[in-house]
C-alpha positions, 0 to 999 in steps of 0.5 A: 693651476699656477704651478702646472698651467694649461693657460696663461692667466692674467690679472686684468681684463681688456676692454674696447676703447671708450668702453667703461672708462673710469667705471668699476668693473670686474677684474677677474682676468681672462685666460689664454689657453696654450696650444695643445700640440707643437704643430698647433703652436707652430701654425698659430705662432704662439711662443709659449710651449704647448701642452704636449711639450710641457707634460709627457701625459695626463699622469705627469700633469696630475703628478705636477699638480700633486707636487705643487699641492704638497708644497702648499701643505708643507708651507701651510698654505693648503690644508692637508685635508684638501690635498686629495680634492685638489689633486682629483680635480686636476685629474678630471679630464672631462672638465671644460678647461681640458680642450685637448687629450694627453696620452 
């Protein structure tokens, strides 16, 4: 998800001024989705490339996820037995994180 992103991931949570100052809080970080198409990106003024610009189609996206997972296996940061699971999870375009269609 980091090597072939669909969103910008942050390591912090934003809070309104005066809300929880100095108090411990969960810091899982929010995500900011990329625009699905170049038209949407231009309308919203988002400077980040759209999903449409980043990936040719869903097959390209899954191939990039697989390549990243294979690199993690080679670096011994992912078990080889988890390679298929990581790739198939990315290929599940019915998952909530996929708010757009790739050809």
